[in-house]
NUBA-382083 format. One line per 4 residues: for each residue x negated, y, z of N, C-alpha, C. Coordinates in steps of 0.001 Angstrom, whole numbers, plus 500000, padded with zeros to 6 digits. Layout:
REM residues N
X/Y/Z/X/Y/Z/X/Y/Z; ...
***
This chain:
REM residues 174
514394/489862/515020/514534/491515/515342/513305/491613/516740; 512393/493296/516526/512132/493053/518211/513036/494243/518667; 512986/494067/519925/513453/495243/521284/512477/496504/521155; 512736/498125/521371/512106/498898/521531/510855/499288/522204
510299/498095/523122/509735/498105/524191/508956/497075/523945; 508945/496320/522718/508012/495006/522415/506887/495398/521452; 506321/494704/521338/504864/495175/521051/505420/494552/519306; 505504/495220/518166/505526/494870/516735/504141/493816/516248
504805/492870/516055/503733/492227/515879/503381/490992/514378; 504378/491657/513192/504434/491485/512174/505138/492426/511183; 504493/492183/510219/505077/493518/509081/506696/493392/509087; 507366/491998/509054/508622/491838/508520/509325/492236/510118
508978/492598/511661/509776/492717/511966/509386/494408/512323; 508528/494698/511811/508373/496454/511657/509039/496744/510558; 509689/496299/509685/510576/496678/508253/512112/496936/508982; 512016/495904/510106/513619/495652/510240/513918/496657/511048
512847/497325/511496/513548/498124/512905/513880/499663/512311; 514781/499813/513024/516078/500741/512203/514786/502590/512910; 515443/503160/511832/514705/504695/511400/514300/505071/513630; 515404/505066/513703/515113/505855/515305/514741/504963/516087
514399/503807/515925/513356/502865/516542/512139/502750/516476; 512217/502869/515063/510264/503535/514563/509848/504910/514812; 510776/505843/514715/510790/506920/514921/510015/507395/516765; 511037/506296/517931/510316/506109/518401/508626/505397/519438
508151/505331/518293/507169/505186/518699/506627/503333/518963; 507291/502605/518471/507359/501511/519252/506036/501189/518764; 505069/499834/519652/503466/500134/519445/503453/498762/518402; 502747/498514/517936/502370/497708/516599/501134/496856/516554
500981/495644/516481/499324/495091/516683/499641/493952/515198; 499070/494493/514660/499512/493397/513169/497660/493097/512795; 498287/491658/512029/496630/491701/510995/497445/491590/509782; 496327/492037/509127/496198/491641/507555/495498/491786/506688
495622/491496/505500/494151/491851/504615/494811/493907/503922; 494194/494494/503480/493969/495751/502592/494119/495415/500578; 495246/495856/500835/495436/495386/499369/495636/496888/498517; 495401/497776/498935/495297/499691/498817/494962/500537/499037
493844/501201/498825/493954/502765/499715/494438/503771/498943; 494867/504733/499503/495334/505959/499575/494727/506644/498484; 494750/506948/497606/493587/507662/496357/493036/508699/496795; 494031/509751/497812/493783/511081/498002/493200/511307/499619
493360/510186/500506/493129/509460/501863/492597/508677/502030; 491200/507855/501868/491459/506888/501734/490817/506105/503202; 491083/506734/503882/491365/506192/505610/493162/505680/505486; 493520/505814/505277/495137/505543/504544/495149/504337/503962
495703/503535/503997/496041/502117/502822/497297/501498/503226; 497332/500630/502199/498276/499788/502190/498048/498091/502768; 498705/497484/503965/498348/496331/504471/499552/495861/503974; 498887/494502/503895/499645/493041/503623/499621/492222/504846
500699/491034/505312/500388/490312/506069/500798/488391/505972; 500434/488953/504611/501091/487767/503935/502460/487230/503447; 503454/487644/504080/504804/487917/503770/505189/489434/503481; 505164/490199/504077/505681/491794/503763/503872/492819/503341
504234/494449/502739/503448/495302/502755/503934/496273/503644; 502690/496959/504217/503470/498447/504893/502088/499449/504423; 502333/500579/504258/501628/501914/505112/501256/502185/506000; 499444/502410/505975/499000/502018/507383/498098/503886/507054
498811/504398/508159/497678/505717/508036/497101/505952/509792; 496094/506139/510139/494669/506289/510914/493852/507130/510344; 493399/507830/511788/492882/508887/512145/490859/509034/511496; 490472/509639/511308/489063/509010/510849/488517/508213/511859
488666/508653/512746/488207/508327/514226/488501/506602/514612; 489783/506288/513874/490831/504910/514057/490557/504261/513048; 489238/504298/512214/488990/503435/511063/487028/503068/511474; 486905/501424/510634/485224/501237/510990/484699/501363/509883
485122/502668/509194/484342/503336/507767/485197/502743/506305; 484325/503069/505702/485036/502546/503997/486260/501457/504242; 487267/501439/503987/487422/500165/503876/487982/499579/502071; 488101/498280/502433/488022/497954/499877/489147/497104/500000
489793/496239/499146/491136/495462/498397/490442/494042/499254; 490716/493278/499985/490915/492764/500616/489996/492405/502156; 489621/493200/502739/489069/493424/503423/490474/492629/505164; 490372/492211/505781/490896/491296/506593/491221/492600/507959
491606/492989/508439/492279/493742/509708/492666/493493/510182; 492448/494022/511357/493891/493914/512752/493375/495478/513121; 495331/495852/512871/495847/497675/512918/496591/497396/514335; 496169/498579/515090/497282/498933/516143/497605/500043/516116
498780/500874/515945/498784/502078/516328/500662/501811/517359; 501141/503214/516349/502889/502970/516707/503353/502683/514830; 504488/502886/515274/505507/503300/514169/506059/503891/514226; 506116/504765/512816/506471/505469/511931/507935/505288/510891
508740/506200/511357/510047/505991/510235/509248/506840/508915; 509098/506910/507787/508940/507373/506614/509117/506191/505355; 509294/506278/504424/510004/506048/503320/511457/505399/503791; 510972/504476/503210/512234/503185/503114/512034/502134/504321
510872/501988/504649/510941/501247/505659/509638/502476/506603; 509304/501578/507647/508720/502225/508848/507235/501714/508370; 506271/502843/508623/504762/502443/508258/504246/503092/509280; 503255/502858/509498/502322/502370/511015/501465/503999/511201
501146/504539/512378/500751/506041/512408/499522/505809/513756; 498835/506925/513389/497248/506783/514322/497011/505162/514712; 496866/504716/513120/496219/502851/513422/494747/503011/513742; 494566/502608/514826/493384/501663/514916/493307/500322/514433
492105/500806/513415/491593/499817/512991/490446/498672/513034; 490214/497331/513037/489085/496733/513599/488905/495106/512544; 487789/495788/511949/487699/494623/510785/486962/493602/511119; 487811/492368/510434/488018/491269/510940/486605/490433/509627
486893/490654/508842/485948/489844/507804/486863/490198/505959; 485976/489583/505660/486897/489418/503738/487583/487742/503793; 488876/488119/502824/489691/487283/502854/490533/487436/501283; 490936/486691/500488/491431/486627/499674/492977/487637/499362
493024/488480/498656/494285/489048/497858/495036/488093/498481; 497095/488593/498275/497735/487542/498478/498312/487601/497215; 498974/486619/497607/499737/486467/495777/500714/487713/494976; 500795/488670/494662/501652/489610/494265/503326/488785/493701
504177/489725/493943/505352/489691/493979/505285/490398/492550; 506479/489558/491259/506180/489483/490519/507936/490400/489860; 508043/491235/489770/509846/491639/489656/509641/491620/488513; 511097/491180/488456/511786/491758/487124/512254/493061/486649
513026/493305/485368/512783/494639/485359/513854/495353/486221; 514627/494543/486353/515684/495139/487324/515731/495972/488763; 514403/495065/489019/513951/495052/490861/513154/496370/490695; 512732/496825/489633/511196/497892/489725/511970/499221/490500
512735/499348/491322/512645/500713/491771/513613/500590/493057; 513477/499319/493102/514683/498295/494728/513551/499263/495918; 514590/499601/496419/513559/499675/497883/513256/498685/499101; 512892/497176/498467/512874/496152/499146/511436/496326/498545
510539/496781/497506/509763/496623/496977/508563/498202/497773; 509344/498697/498603/508274/499700/499048/507309/499539/499388; 506166/499450/499453/505026/499453/500048/504965/498134/499378; 505107/497262/498974/505313/495429/498658/504242/495761/497671
503209/494434/497533/501803/494127/497020/502393/493221/495373; 502577/493621/494694/503315/493627/493215/502402/493307/492113; 503100/492741/491025/501928/492220/489729/503304/492617/488688; 503087/493605/487752/503557/493941/486366/502916/493882/485134
503260/493740/484293/503471/494284/483145/503667/495191/482471; 502282/496075/482255/502438/497108/481986/501322/497633/480749; 502125/498743/479718/501263/499550/478965/500496/500494/479139; 499369/501090/479391/498994/502348/479856/499549/503966/478333
500485/504724/478647/500738/505868/477560/499847/506918/477688; 499365/507166/478830/498564/508668/479320/498196/508527/480619; 496817/509288/480821/496584/509432/482000/496369/511044/482946; 495885/512059/483880/496178/513125/483615/494958/512952/485467
493993/513920/485260/492839/513659/486045/493373/514939/487054; 493130/514842/488487/493623/515744/489341/493061/515822/490268; 492365/516571/491476/492114/517260/492254/491384/515366/492994; 491264/514309/493200/490372/513026/494121/491486/511578/493192
492492/512578/491819/492870/510885/491790/493446/511020/490109; 493467/510391/490134/493400/509566/488149/495095/508983/488361; 495859/509274/487531/497254/509322/487351/497320/508641/486250; 497947/507267/486123/498302/506662/484884/499518/506917/484278
499903/507313/483542/501163/506466/483331/500990/505829/482226; 502236/505056/482856/502364/503676/482176/504001/502925/481781; 504233/502660/481295/505724/502019/480811/505106/500518/481101; 506502/499761/482607/506610/498776/483084/508012/498254/482655
508101/497038/481857/509887/496429/481641/510160/497568/480896; 509279/498405/480151/509896/499879/478880/510377/501026/479923; 509915/500903/481533/510393/502202/482181/509360/502670/482161; 509437/504363/482202/508007/504527/483047/507519/505043/484121
506516/504886/484483/505902/504698/485954/504981/505452/486133; 504320/506660/487092/502835/506603/487695/502555/505636/487951; 500931/505433/488116/500401/504703/488775/499118/505483/489661; 498918/505772/490374/498005/506505/491674/496797/505824/491471
495571/506340/490771/494151/505201/491405/493033/506488/491691; 492094/505354/492417/490786/506770/493170/490208/506430/492218; 489650/508164/492043/488433/508904/490916/487437/507915/491247; 486957/507547/490251/485488/507689/490429/485054/507923/489041
483524/508011/489035/482676/508704/488005/483268/508377/486874; 483323/507192/486638/484389/506947/485297/485347/506293/485011; 486180/506689/485903/487761/506896/485748/488104/507266/484237; 487896/508560/483817/488206/509344/482218/487470/507956/481415
486607/507807/481418/486320/506791/480381/487206/505581/480432; 487170/505106/481610/488052/503622/481644/489593/504197/481425; 489994/505067/481936/491445/505514/481305/491622/505408/479623; 490861/505962/479552/490539/506207/477628/490375/504534/477581
489958/504049/477809/490144/502555/476738/490930/501741/476838; 491714/502358/478016/493483/502084/478509/494825/502619/477721; 493977/503696/477074/495869/503950/476349/496205/502826/475315; 497086/502665/475510/498076/501851/474549/498041/500027/474529
496977/500014/475567/496867/498484/476283/497225/497948/476952; 498188/496849/476349/498636/496188/477519/497913/495549/478688; 498622/495674/480038/497137/495707/481433/498624/494671/482220; 497948/494343/483538/498155/493839/484415/498049/495367/485236
499467/495346/486206/498970/496924/487118/499289/495959/488799; 498482/496359/489530/498838/495625/491050/498978/496590/491667
***
């Protein structure tokens, strides 16, 4: 655990901050791999440092152009009390290169809605049961371990055609 005056350098330490500490804007400087983008704001993304995941909010001036999963980055920003675990806001991103995606966690059915999985990199078996196109995102309705879940994906020109092909088919969802 870090004190409120120290710079956080791992996502484990960031996730261990109390909400009050995170809200105080503790400085964060962490390296990791981009594992996913926020569909409606691709300059916001999910980062994994090899052990833990985190949501990163950047400003357009704080990013090096479009990011893609597998990009290795250095993020400098401040902690923010968001959701179950702290995230990073006002992130400035330096692209370090490409790397492999981390090995995802494969949660059991009883772990699916555990707060510990918030912003983590997971892979689960799923069946696509429906989809919805809205604004700049495709939302898949899926069943994971028999439980209904929604998965948001970025909109692409081929998104609807791909969603139709996946209907009632088993998939691996990350």
